[in-house]
C-alpha positions in Angstrom: -12.7 36.2 -39.6 -11.8 33.0 -40.0 -12.5 30.1 -42.7 -14.6 27.3 -41.9 -11.7 25.3 -41.9 -9.3 27.4 -39.3 -12.3 28.0 -37.2 -13.0 24.3 -36.6 -9.0 23.7 -35.6 -9.6 26.6 -33.3 -12.4 25.3 -31.7 -11.3 21.9 -31.5 -7.6 23.5 -30.0 -9.8 25.1 -27.2 -11.9 22.1 -26.5 -9.0 20.1 -26.1 -7.1 22.7 -24.2 -10.2 23.0 -21.8 -10.0 19.4 -21.2 -6.0 19.3 -20.5 -6.7 22.1 -18.0 -9.6 20.2 -16.3 -7.8 17.1 -16.2 -5.0 18.9 -14.6 -7.6 21.3 -11.9 -9.2 17.6 -10.7 -5.5 16.0 -10.4 -4.4 18.6 -7.9 -7.7 18.7 -6.6 -7.4 14.9 -5.5 -3.6 15.6 -4.6 -4.6 18.3 -2.5 -7.4 16.1 -1.0 -5.3 13.9 0.0 -2.4 15.9 1.0 -5.2 17.8 3.3 -6.3 14.4 5.2 -2.9 12.9 6.0 -2.1 16.5 7.3 -5.1 17.0 9.2 -4.8 13.5 10.7 -1.1 13.9 11.6 -2.0 16.9 13.9 -4.7 15.3 15.4 -2.0 12.0 16.1 0.5 14.8 17.7 3.3 14.4 15.3 4.2 13.8 11.4 4.3 9.6 10.8 6.2 10.3 7.6 9.4 9.6 9.5 7.6 7.4 12.0 10.9 4.9 11.5 13.2 7.7 11.6 14.5 6.5 15.0 15.9 3.3 13.5 17.4 4.3 10.4 19.7 6.7 11.7 21.3 4.2 13.8 24.7 3.6 13.6 24.0 0.0 12.0 21.9 1.2 9.1 24.1 4.0 8.7 27.0 1.6 8.0 24.4 -0.4 5.2 23.5 3.1 4.0 27.2 3.6 3.1 27.3 0.1 1.6 24.1 0.9 -0.6 26.2 4.0 -2.0 27.9 1.5 -4.2 24.7 0.4 -6.4 24.5 4.1 -7.3 24.9 3.5 -11.3 23.7 0.0 -11.1 20.3 -1.2 -12.5 19.7 -3.1 -9.1 16.0 -2.5 -8.3 16.8 -1.8 -4.6 18.0 1.7 -5.2 14.1 2.5 -7.1 12.7 1.2 -3.6 15.0 3.4 -1.5 14.3 6.5 -3.7 10.9 5.5 -3.1 10.9 5.2 0.9 12.6 8.5 1.1 10.2 10.6 -1.7 7.3 12.2 0.1 4.9 12.2 -2.7 1.1 11.9 -3.2 0.2 9.0 -1.3 3.8 8.0 -0.6 3.8 9.3 3.3 3.6 6.2 5.5 -0.3 5.9 6.1 -0.2 2.5 7.9 1.1 3.9 10.8 -1.1 6.7 10.6 -3.9 4.8 10.5 -2.9 2.3 13.6 -2.4 5.7 15.6 -6.0 7.4 14.6 -7.3 3.7 15.4 -5.7 4.1 19.0 -7.1 7.5 19.1 -10.9 6.9 17.9 -10.9 4.1 20.3 -9.8 6.1 23.6 -8.1 5.2 26.6 -8.8 1.9 27.8 -10.9 0.9 31.4 -8.8 2.4 34.0 -8.4 -0.6 36.0 -7.1 -2.8 33.1 -4.3 0.1 32.0 -2.6 0.5 35.4 1.0 0.3 34.1 0.1 3.2 31.0 -1.0 6.7 30.8 -2.0 8.0 27.5 -0.2 11.0 26.2 -1.7 14.3 27.7 -1.6 16.3 24.2 -2.5 13.2 21.6 -4.5 10.7 24.2 -2.3 7.9 22.6 -0.6 4.8 24.7 3.2 4.8 23.9 2.7 1.3 23.1 0.2 2.1 20.7 2.9 4.5 19.3 5.6 1.6 19.4 2.9 -0.2 17.7 2.6 2.4 14.7 6.5 2.3 14.4 6.7 -1.8 14.4 3.8 -1.9 11.5 6.0 0.6 9.5 9.1 -1.3 9.9 7.6 -4.7 8.5 5.9 -3.1 5.7 9.6 -1.2 4.8 11.5 -4.7 5.3 9.0 -6.2 2.9 9.4 -3.8 0.2 13.5 -4.0 0.3 13.0 -7.8 0.7 11.1 -7.5 -2.6 14.4 -5.8 -4.2 16.0 -9.3 -4.2 16.5 -10.0 -8.2 17.0 -13.8 -9.7 20.6 -14.0 -10.6 20.1 -16.2 -12.9 18.7 -14.1 -15.1 22.1 -12.1 -15.5 23.7 -15.3 -16.1 24.6 -14.1 -20.0 25.3 -10.5 -18.3 29.1 -8.9 -18.2 30.8 -10.0 -14.8 30.4 -6.6 -13.8 27.0 -6.1 -13.8 26.7 -9.8 -12.4 28.9 -8.6 -9.4 26.8 -5.4 -8.9 23.4 -7.6 -8.6 24.9 -10.1 -6.3 26.1 -7.5 -4.1 22.6 -5.6 -4.6 20.9 -8.9 -3.4 23.0 -9.3 -0.5 22.2 -5.3 0.9 18.8 -6.0 0.2 18.6 -9.1 2.7 20.7 -7.6 4.8 18.8 -4.5 5.3 15.3 -5.8 5.2 16.6 -8.4 8.0 17.8 -5.4 10.1 14.8 -4.0 10.3 12.6 -7.0 10.7 14.8 -7.9 13.8 14.1 -4.3 14.8 10.5 -4.7 14.5 10.6 -8.0 16.2 12.2 -6.9 19.5 10.1 -3.6 19.7 7.2 -6.1 19.6 8.6 -8.2 22.5 8.9 -4.8 24.9 4.8 -4.9 24.3 4.7 -7.1 26.9 1.4 -8.6 25.4 1.8 -12.2 23.8 -1.8 -12.0 21.8 -0.4 -8.7 19.6 3.3 -10.7 19.3 1.6 -13.4 18.0 -1.1 -11.4 15.6 1.7 -9.4 14.1 3.7 -12.3 13.9 1.2 -13.9 11.9 1.3 -10.9 9.7 4.7 -11.4 8.8 3.7 -14.8 7.6 1.5 -13.6 5.4 3.7 -11.1 3.8 6.1 -14.0 3.1 3.6 -16.6 2.2 2.3 -13.6 -0.1 5.8 -13.9 -2.5 5.0 -17.6 -3.1 1.4 -18.0 -4.4 0.0 -19.4 -7.5 -0.4 -15.5 -8.6 3.7 -15.2 -9.2 6.1 -17.5 -11.1 9.2 -18.4 -9.7 10.9 -14.7 -11.0 8.2 -13.1 -8.8 6.4 -11.7 -11.6 2.2 -11.7 -12.1 1.1 -15.0 -13.2 -2.4 -15.4 -14.7 -3.6 -18.9 -14.3 -6.2 -20.2 -16.2 -8.9 -20.6 -13.7 -8.2 -17.7 -11.9 -11.1 -16.3 -9.7 -11.6 -13.2 -8.0 -11.7 -14.9 -4.7 -7.8 -15.2 -5.9 -7.6 -11.7 -6.1 -8.9 -11.3 -2.6 -6.6 -13.7 -1.1 -3.5 -12.3 -2.6 -4.3 -8.7 -1.5 -4.9 -9.7 2.3 -1.6 -11.5 2.3 0.1 -8.9 1.1 -1.0 -5.9 2.5 -4.3 -6.4 4.2 -3.2 -8.9 7.1 -0.5 -6.2 8.5 -2.9 -3.4 8.2 -6.0 -5.6 9.8 -3.9 -7.1 12.4 -2.0 -3.7 13.5 -5.3 -1.8 13.9 -7.2 -4.9 15.8 -3.8 -4.6 17.6 -3.9 -1.0 18.5 -7.2 -1.7 20.4 -6.4 -4.6 22.2 -3.2 -2.8 23.4 -5.9 -0.5 24.9 -7.9 -3.5 26.4 -11.3 -2.2 24.5 -13.9 -4.7 23.6 -13.8 -7.5 21.3 -16.4 -6.2 18.9 -14.2 -2.8 18.9 -11.5 -4.9 18.2 -13.2 -7.0 15.1 -14.1 -3.3 13.7 -10.5 -1.6 14.2 -9.7 -5.4 12.2 -12.0 -4.9 9.2 -11.4 -0.9 8.8 -8.0 -2.2 8.3 -8.8 -4.8 6.2 -11.2 -3.0 3.6 -8.9 -0.1 3.5 -5.8 -2.4 2.2 -8.8 -3.5 -0.4 -10.0 -0.1 -1.4 -5.9 0.7 -1.9 -5.2 -2.0 -3.9 -8.2 -1.6 -6.1 -7.4 1.9 -6.8 -3.6 1.3 -7.4 -4.9 -1.6 -10.0 -7.3 1.1 -11.3 -5.0 3.9 -12.3 -3.3 2.3 -15.4 -6.4 1.9 -17.2 -7.7 5.4 -15.8 -4.2 7.2 -16.6 -4.3 10.1 -19.6 -1.1 8.3 -20.3 -0.6 5.0 -21.8 -0.4 3.1 -18.5 1.3 -0.1 -19.6 4.3 0.5 -17.6 2.5 -0.1 -14.3 -0.3 -2.6 -15.9 -0.9 -6.3 -14.4 -2.0 -8.9 -15.6 -3.2 -10.1 -12.1 -4.9 -6.8 -11.8 -8.4 -6.5 -10.2 -9.8 -5.2 -13.5 -8.7 -8.4 -15.9 -9.6 -10.8 -13.2 -13.3 -9.3 -13.3 -13.2 -9.5 -17.0 -12.3 -13.1 -17.0 -15.0 -13.9 -14.4 -17.7 -12.1 -16.8 -16.0 -13.6 -20.2 -14.9 -17.0 -19.4 -14.3 -17.8 -23.2 -11.4 -15.3 -23.3 -9.3 -17.3 -20.2 -7.4 -19.4 -22.6 -6.5 -16.5 -25.1 -5.4 -14.3 -21.9 -3.2 -17.0 -20.6 -1.7 -17.3 -23.8 -1.1 -13.7 -24.1 0.3 -12.6 -20.9 3.7 -13.2 -22.4 3.4 -12.7 -25.8 1.5 -9.3 -25.9 0.3 -7.8 -22.8 -0.9 -4.7 -24.9 -3.7 -6.5 -26.4 -5.1 -7.7 -22.9 -4.7 -4.3 -21.5 -6.9 -2.7 -24.4 -9.2 -5.3 -24.1 -9.9 -4.4 -20.4 -9.6 -0.5 -20.8 -12.7 -0.5 -23.6 -14.9 -2.9 -21.5 -17.1 -2.3 -18.5 -15.5 -4.0 -16.1 -12.9 -0.6 -15.4 -16.5 1.2 -14.0 -17.4 -2.1 -12.4 -13.9 -1.9 -10.1 -14.6 1.9 -10.0 -18.2 1.0 -8.0 -16.0 -2.0 -5.8 -13.9 0.7 -4.4 -16.9 2.4 -3.5 -18.1 -0.5 -1.8 -14.6 -1.1 0.1 -14.7 2.4 1.2 -18.4 2.2 2.5 -17.5 -0.6 4.5 -14.5 0.7 5.9 -16.3 3.5 7.2 -19.5 1.4 8.5 -17.0 -1.0 10.5 -16.0 2.6 12.4 -19.8 3.1 13.7 -18.9 0.9 17.2 -16.6 3.9 18.0 -17.6 7.4 19.1 -18.0 10.9 17.1 -14.5 11.8 17.2 -12.0 14.3 15.3 -10.0 11.0 14.8 -12.7 9.0 13.6 -13.8 11.9 10.8 -9.9 11.7 9.6 -10.6 8.3 9.3 -13.5 8.9 7.0 -11.6 11.6 4.9 -8.8 9.4 4.6 -11.0 7.1 3.0 -12.9 9.3 0.8 -9.4 10.9 -0.4 -8.6 7.3 -1.2 -11.7 6.7 -3.2 -11.6 9.9 -4.7 -7.9 10.1 -5.7 
C-alpha cells in the first residue's frame, strides 16, 4: 500500500497525464476537423487548390529566381522562412483563399445563360474557367505580398559584419524580384478576364495590401506599434486592409464574373470580409490559448490587447511604455483578464455573420463546405 504522500503524488501525475492526453486529443481532433473540411471542399471544386499557383511557380522565369534563392541558405534573412511556409503544407497552411473563392463561385452556381455566352462552366465542378483564373490570381497576390514582407531594414545591420550585410542586401533584392514577378503575373492574368469591374476591384485589393504596411499600427521597421489612443476600430481597419479586402473583393468578383445579382455579390463580399476577421481573431488568440509560453507569436496590436485597453483606458499609458520594455508583462496581464474569453465570443460572432451571409445562395454541397470551413476555423 502506498503512503499518503506517494498516493497524492501518483494521483497528481495521473491527473496531469490525463490532461495532457486530453489536450493532445482535442488538438488532434481540431487538426483533423480542419483537414477534413479542406479536403472535402477540394473534392467539390474539382482539384486540390494547395498547388493552385504551381503553374506560375514552375515557369522558367521563377525557376531562375529559385536558383538564386539557394544562395540565402545559411543566412538569417526572413525570406527563407517565408519560402518554407509557402511550401510546407500544415494545419491551416493550404491556400484557402483560392479555395474559398472557388467554393463561393460554385455556391452561386451558373450565371444567366443569355449573359454568359462566351463561357461554359466545367462539366464536373460547375465553375467557369475565368473563376478558376481569379482564384489563382488571389493566391498569387497573397503570395507576392508575403514575399514582399520579407524585405528587411538594412539600417539595422550597419554594425554587422560585411558578409551579413551583403546577405541581407541580396535577400532584399530577391524578395522584391520574386514578389514583383508574382504580382506582374497576377495583373497579366487579371487582364485576360476582360471584366473592367473585376480588374478595378482586385487592383484596389492590391492597393489596400500596400496601405496596410504604412498604417499607424506599425513603426518605420514594420513592427507592431501600440498607439496611446488605439481603438478596436483601428484593428478592424488594419485587418481589412491586410487580408479582408483581398478575400472580400475576390469572393465578390467570383460572383460578378458569372453576372449574378447585386445582393449575391454583396453577400459574397460579406462572407470573405467576415472570414478574414474570424481568421485574424483566432490567430491573435493563439498565444493566449497555447499550452506553451506563446510570447513568441504575441503582438501588442492583437485583438485581446486592444479590447483590454478599451475596457481599461487607465492602462493605456502603462501599456504604451511597456511595449518596448517588457511585452511579457502585457502578455501576462491580458492572459489573466476576461478579454480572452470576450475575443473567443467575438470569433463566434464573425463566424455566425459569415454563415448568415450565405443565406442568399441555394442549399448545395459547396455552401455546406463553406459552412464547414467556418466552423472548423471557429473551433481551431
